[in-house]
N, C-alpha and C positions, 0 to 999 in steps of 0.2 A: 484676329490673333491678339492676345494680350501679351504685353511685354513688361517684365519687371526688372528691377535693378538690384545688384548686390554691391555693397560699398564696404571697403576695408577702412575702418576709422583710424587712419594714421594721425589725423588732427581733428579735434572736436568741431571747431567752427567750420572748417572746410567740409566736413561730412554733413553737418546740418544744412549748410547752404546747398550742397549737391542734392540732398534729399528734397529740399523745398523746390529746387529747380526741376528735378525729375518729376515731382508731383504735378507742377504747373504744366509740364510738357505732355503729360498723359501716361506716365508709367503707372502700371496697375498696383504693384507691390514694391516696397523698399525693404530690403533685408540688410541688416548690419552684422558683419562677421564678429565672432567671438574668438579672441586669442590674447588672453590677458597679459602675457609676457611680451607681446610684440606690439600691440596697438592699444587704443584707449578702451576703457571698460564699457562693454556693450550696453548694459542697462542704463548707465548714465547718459550715453549718447542717445539711446532710444527715447529716454524721457525728454530730451531736448528736441529730438525729431518730432515727437508727438505734439509738443507745444508749438512747433513751427509749421506743421502741416495740418490739413483739414479733411482730406479725402482719401489718400492712398492708405492701403493696409500696410502695416509695418510689423517687423518682428526680428528676433535674433536669427542670424543665418550661419550657423546654428549653435544652440547651446547643447549641453549633454548632462546626463545624470551622474557622472563620475566626479565632476568638480563642483557641482551645485546640487544640494539636496533638493529633490522635486518639490518639497513644501516651500522652500525658499524661492525657487523659480516661479511657482504658482503665485505667491504673494507679490513678487516683484512685477511680474507681467500683468497681473490683475490691477495693480496700482497704476502702471503705465497705461493700461486700457482705460482707466477712468480719466486720465489726463487727455487721452486721444479722442474720447467720445465714442469708444467701442470699436477701434480699428486694429487692435493688436492680434497677431497670430503667434503661436508658439512654434518656432522652428527648432527641431531637436534631432540629435543623432547619437551615434555610439561614442563619438569623441575622436578627434584627430590631433592636429598640431598642439593645442594647449595641453592635452592629456599626455602625449608622447614626450613633450619637452620636460615634463615633471617625472618621467620614468614610470608613468602609470599605464594600466591597460585600458582599452576601450570597454564600454559597457557590453555585457552579454545581451542577447536579444531578449531574454526573460526579464532582465533588469530594465531594459529600455521599455518593454511593454508595460511593466508595473509603473514606471515613471510617467508614461503617457496617460494611463488611467488615473493616476494620482493627480496630475496637473488638471486634467479635465474635471474631475469631481470637485477638487478644491476651488477651482475658479468659478464653478457653478454654485458654490456654497454648500455642497454636499459633504457629509463626513466621510473620511476614509480610515481604514485600519492602518495604523502606523506602529509597527513592532508590537502589535497586540493592544494598542491603545487607540480609541476613536479620537480623531482630531478633525477640525474644520476651520476654515477661514470665515469668521462670522459675517464680515462685511462684503465678501465676494458675491457677485450676482450674475455674471455672464460666463458660461462655459466657453473657453477660448478654443477656436479651431486649432488643431494640431497638424502641422506639416512635418513629415519625417524625411530626413535626408537619407537616400537609399541608392545603392549602386549594384550590389550583388543580388543573386537570386532569392536568398532568404529575406533580406531586408525589403526588397521590392514586394515580395508576396505579403510580408507582414504589414507593410504600408497599405496595400490593397485591402487587407482584412480589417484594419482598425482605425486608419487615419482619415482626416478630412482632406488632406492633400499630401502630395509626395514631391520632394525636390529631387529630381532624377539627375544624378551626376554621371551617368554612364556614357554620355555622348549623344551626338545629334546626326549621325549618318543613318541612312535608310535601314540597314540591317540591324543596327543597335536599337533604333526606335521600335522596330517590330519585336525584337527580343525583350525589351523592357515591358512593352505592353502585354506580352504573353506572361511574363513573370508576375506583373501586377494583377492580371486576371486570375492567376492561380489563387490569390488571396481573396479577391472579390467573389469568385465562384464558390470558394470554400464556405463562406458565410452567407451566401445568397444575396450579396449586394449587386446593385445595378452597375454596369461597367462605367457609367458616367457619374457615379455617386461621389467621386473624389476628384479634386483638382490636380491634374498631372502637369507639373512644371518641369520642362526640359531645360537643363542648365548648360551653358557653354561659355567659352572665352570668345570675345568679340574684339577685333582690332581693325580700325578703319584708317586708311591713309591714301592720299592720291598716288603714292608709290607703293604698289603691292608688296614688294620685297620688304620694305620697312614695316608694313602692317603685319607681315608674317612673323617677323622677329618678336614683336610685342606679344602676339598671341602665344607663340611657343614658350616664351618665358613664363607666362601665367599658367600654361597648361601643365608644366612639369610637375608641380605640386599636386594638381588634380589627378594626374595619372598615377602618381605614387600612392595617393589615398585610395584610388579606385581598385588597385590590384594587390592590395596587401594580403587579401585572404583567398582570392581565386581569380582565375583568368578564363572562366567559363565562356565569356562572350567574345574572346579573342580568337581569331582564326589561327590554326596551328602554325602557318607560315610566318605569322607576325609575333609569335610569343617570345622569340629570342630578343627582339628589339625591346620588348617590355621588360624582360628580365634584366637586360643591361641597364636600363634606366633605374630599375629598382635596386640593383647592386650598387650603383654609383651615386645615388641621390642621398644627400645629407640634409635632413629636415632642418637642422639649425642654420644651414646655409642655403635655404630653399630659394632665395632671391638671387643667387649667383647666376649671372648671364650664361655661364658655361652649360647650364642644364638645357638651354634651348636646343643645343645640338643633339641632345639625347632624345628629343621628341621626334620620332620617326614620321615619315610622310603619312603612314597609316594613322598614327595617333593624332597627328595634326588635323587630318581630315575628320577624324572621329570627334575630337573635342573642341575644335576651333572653327570660327567663322571669321575670315579676314580677307582683306583686299581693298579695292577702291570702294567708295560709297555705293556705286552702282552694282558692283559685284556682291557686296554684303546684302544690299536690299534684295537682290535676286535670290540669294541663298535663303533669306527669310521667306520669300514667296514660295520657294521650293518646299520648305518645311510646312507651310500652310497647306500646300497641295497634298502632302503626306498625311494630313489630318492633325498636325500639331496645333494645339490651341493656345498654348501658354509657354513662353520662353523667359527664363531669367538670364540676364547677361552679366558677365564679369568683364571689366575693361582693364587695359594695361595700367598699372599704377603710375608709371612715369608720365603718361600722356592721357590721364583719365579725363580731364576736362575737354580736351580736343576731341576725344572719342565720344564723350557725352554730347557735345555739339553736333557731331556727325550723325549720331543715332537720332537725335531730335529732328534734324533737318531732313535726313534721307530715309531713315528706316521706319520710324514711328508713323509718319503719314501713310506710307505704303501698307504697313501692317494693319492700320485702322481701316484702310480702304478694302 
C-alpha cells in the first residue's frame, strides 16, 4: 500500500520541513492544501517544497478553476515542475472553502472538464482554444498528471473517464469503498479504459494517540469540514437511517468557524467510522491492514492540526513500515 500526506500550510517553514521529513520516511505523494484566506499561498509553498525534496510527487490538494484561470494554473505548475525535476501533479476540484468564503459558486462539471483538458494540453506544450483564440505555453514540455478531487457519483464517474488519478474523499469504510469503485468504473467503462488505468487515492482523517479517546477527538474535529463538503449536493451513499445525523451537521456547520471544537460532537459514530481512522498506534496500523485486505492500494492521510507532528511521528514509526510490508 502507498501512503501519501496532505498538509495544511499554516506556516511556510514548518510545512516545508514536514514535507521533507515525510519524503525521507517514505510517503509517496505530498499534497498542499489551497485556502488563500486561511493559510499560506499554495504555489509559493509548493515551490519551496519542490526545492527541498527530491523523490516524492507533489501538488496542490486541491486547486480549482473558479479562483485561478486554468492557463495561469498550468504555467505555475509547469514552472514548479521544472524546479522539482518532473514530480508535480495537478490536484483540482470544483472548489470548496476558498470559493465559498468569497461568496462564489463551485465549478460546474463542464467547467472542470474544460479546465482539466486545458491544463493537460498547455503543460504538454500543445495549443488550446481560449475564447476563440489559440494559445500555448511555448516553454512547457511535460503533460502533468491530473488528479481530481471527487466524492459524489457524477464527479467520481468523470474522474474515471478523464483523469490520471482521483482523490476520493467519500470515506474509507467497506461499503463506501465498494460504492466509490462502482461509480469510478462507470466512467472507465464508458470510455473503454482499464479499471487499473488511474490511481485511486482514498483520503481519510488519521489520529493516533496512546489514549484512544484523545485520538478520537482529534479525528472528529478534522472530519467535520470533510463531511460538510462531502454532502453539499447529495447523500446518495448515506444509509437512510443515518441521514438525519448528516443533515444536522450540515444545518449547524459554519464554514467560517470550521475549526471550532464544538463541531466534533456533530460527527456521528457512523460518520466517524466512515471518514476517520483513529486509536492507538496498534489499532490504526490494524485498520490500514484491513484496508489493504479490501484491495485499497493508496491512502492519503490528513492529520490533526494541533498535534500534527506527534501524529506524523506515529505514522512513520507504526503505520508506514506495516503498509510497506
